C-alpha positions as CSV (number, residue, x, y, z in Angstrom):
1,X,11.8,2.5,-7.4
2,X,8.3,2.0,-9.0
3,X,5.9,0.5,-6.5
4,X,2.1,0.1,-6.7
5,X,-0.2,0.9,-3.8
6,X,-3.8,-0.2,-3.9
7,X,-6.4,1.3,-1.6
8,X,-7.9,-2.1,-1.5
9,X,-11.1,-2.3,0.6
10,X,-13.5,-1.3,-2.2
11,X,-11.2,-1.6,-5.2
12,X,-12.8,-3.4,-8.1
13,X,-9.6,-3.7,-10.2
14,X,-7.4,-5.6,-7.8
15,X,-7.1,-8.7,-10.0
16,X,-6.1,-6.5,-13.0
17,X,-3.4,-4.8,-10.9
18,X,-2.1,-8.2,-9.8
19,X,-1.7,-9.3,-13.5
20,X,0.1,-6.0,-14.4
21,X,2.4,-6.3,-11.3
22,X,3.3,-9.8,-12.4
23,X,4.0,-8.8,-16.0
24,X,6.3,-5.9,-14.9
25,X,7.6,-7.6,-11.7
26,X,6.4,-4.7,-9.5
27,X,6.2,-4.7,-5.8
28,X,2.6,-4.1,-4.9
29,X,1.1,-3.1,-1.5
30,X,-2.5,-4.1,-1.0
31,X,-3.6,-1.9,1.9
32,X,-6.9,-2.8,3.7
33,X,-8.7,-2.8,7.0
34,X,-8.9,-6.6,7.0
35,X,-7.5,-9.8,5.4
36,X,-7.7,-10.1,1.6
37,X,-6.5,-12.8,-0.8
38,X,-3.0,-12.2,-2.1
39,X,-1.7,-14.0,-5.1
40,X,1.4,-16.3,-4.6
41,X,4.8,-15.2,-5.6
42,X,5.7,-12.5,-3.2
43,X,5.2,-9.4,-5.4
44,X,2.0,-8.5,-3.6
45,X,2.2,-7.6,0.1
46,X,-0.9,-7.4,2.1
47,X,-0.8,-4.5,4.6
48,X,-3.6,-4.8,7.2
49,X,-4.1,-1.5,9.1
50,X,-6.4,-0.8,12.0
51,X,-10.1,-0.2,11.2
52,X,-9.6,3.4,12.3
53,X,-11.0,6.2,10.1
54,X,-8.6,6.8,7.2
55,X,-6.0,4.3,8.5
56,X,-5.4,2.8,5.1
57,X,-5.2,6.3,3.5
58,X,-2.7,7.4,6.1
59,X,-0.5,4.3,5.5
60,X,-0.5,4.8,1.8
61,X,0.1,8.6,2.0
62,X,3.1,8.2,4.3
63,X,4.7,5.4,2.2
64,X,4.2,6.5,-1.4
65,X,6.3,9.0,-3.2
66,X,7.9,10.0,-6.5
67,X,8.0,7.2,-9.0
68,X,5.1,5.3,-7.4
69,X,1.5,4.7,-8.5
70,X,-1.5,4.7,-6.2
71,X,-4.8,3.1,-7.3
72,X,-7.8,4.7,-5.4
73,X,-11.2,6.3,-5.9
74,X,-10.7,8.3,-2.7
75,X,-10.3,11.9,-3.8
76,X,-8.7,13.3,-0.6
77,X,-6.2,10.4,-0.7
78,X,-5.5,11.1,-4.3
79,X,-4.7,14.7,-3.4
80,X,-2.3,13.7,-0.6
81,X,-0.5,11.2,-2.9
82,X,-0.2,13.8,-5.7
83,X,1.4,16.2,-3.2
84,X,3.9,13.4,-2.3
85,X,4.8,13.1,-6.0
86,X,3.0,9.9,-6.8
87,X,0.9,9.2,-9.9
88,X,-2.7,8.4,-9.0
89,X,-5.2,6.5,-11.0
90,X,-8.9,6.0,-10.3
91,X,-10.6,2.7,-10.7
92,X,-12.2,3.6,-14.0
93,X,-8.9,4.6,-15.5
94,X,-9.1,8.3,-15.0
95,X,-5.7,9.6,-13.7
96,X,-5.8,12.3,-11.0
97,X,-3.4,15.0,-11.8
98,X,-2.3,18.3,-10.1
99,X,-4.4,20.0,-12.7
100,X,-7.5,18.0,-12.2
101,X,-7.6,17.3,-8.5
102,X,-9.1,20.7,-7.6
103,X,-12.1,20.0,-9.8
104,X,-12.5,16.5,-8.3
105,X,-12.4,17.9,-4.8
106,X,-15.0,20.5,-5.6
107,X,-17.3,18.0,-7.4
108,X,-17.0,15.6,-4.4
109,X,-18.1,18.4,-2.0
110,X,-21.0,19.4,-4.3
111,X,-22.2,15.8,-4.6
112,X,-22.0,15.3,-0.8
113,X,-24.1,18.4,-0.3
114,X,-26.7,17.2,-2.9
115,X,-26.9,13.8,-1.3
116,X,-27.3,15.4,2.2
117,X,-30.2,17.4,0.8
118,X,-31.8,14.4,-0.8
119,X,-31.4,15.7,-4.3
120,X,-29.1,12.9,-5.4
121,X,-29.3,9.3,-4.3
122,X,-27.1,6.3,-4.9
123,X,-23.4,6.0,-5.8
124,X,-21.3,5.4,-8.8
125,X,-22.3,3.2,-11.7
126,X,-21.0,-0.4,-11.6
127,X,-17.7,-1.1,-13.4
128,X,-18.1,-1.9,-17.1
129,X,-15.8,-3.9,-19.2
130,X,-14.8,-0.7,-20.9
131,X,-13.9,0.9,-17.6
132,X,-11.5,-2.0,-16.8
133,X,-9.9,-1.6,-20.2
134,X,-9.5,2.1,-19.7
135,X,-8.0,1.4,-16.3
136,X,-5.5,-1.1,-17.7
137,X,-4.5,1.4,-20.4
138,X,-4.0,4.2,-17.9
139,X,-1.9,2.0,-15.6
140,X,0.3,0.8,-18.4
141,X,0.8,4.4,-19.6
142,X,1.8,5.5,-16.1
143,X,4.2,2.6,-15.7
144,X,5.8,3.4,-19.0
145,X,6.1,7.1,-18.2
146,X,7.8,6.4,-14.9
147,X,10.2,3.9,-16.4
148,X,11.1,6.6,-19.0
149,X,11.4,9.6,-16.7
150,X,11.8,8.1,-13.2
151,X,8.8,10.1,-11.9
């Protein structure tokens, strides 16, 4: 069964996922540390976890599997979900794959070290309209692939 899981606390594409879930009639889990708005209709279920470190990540990683899609920018969570057999898409539409996750983990570690040394400051650039379009295309591609192959 194809379900969508959103790592929701800092997700800038929730509304886009809600529209896609409605179009395809997909069960969607919005996983967060606190209450969030959920559209009516019953397709989107809010899962509020404790505010413990990685509580949302742990819930998603233990519930997702083959044939599911996870939306997250969290690289360690992406790695866990890929290992569980899920497809994973970042907020800007870049799919995480078994082939790309190692590079993403290494880049994350490097950037963390550079920030700690004061060489790099700030975070990611804000979402652009193009990023949302790429995200929607990647999500649609993943849904179609799962519908075709079952995984």
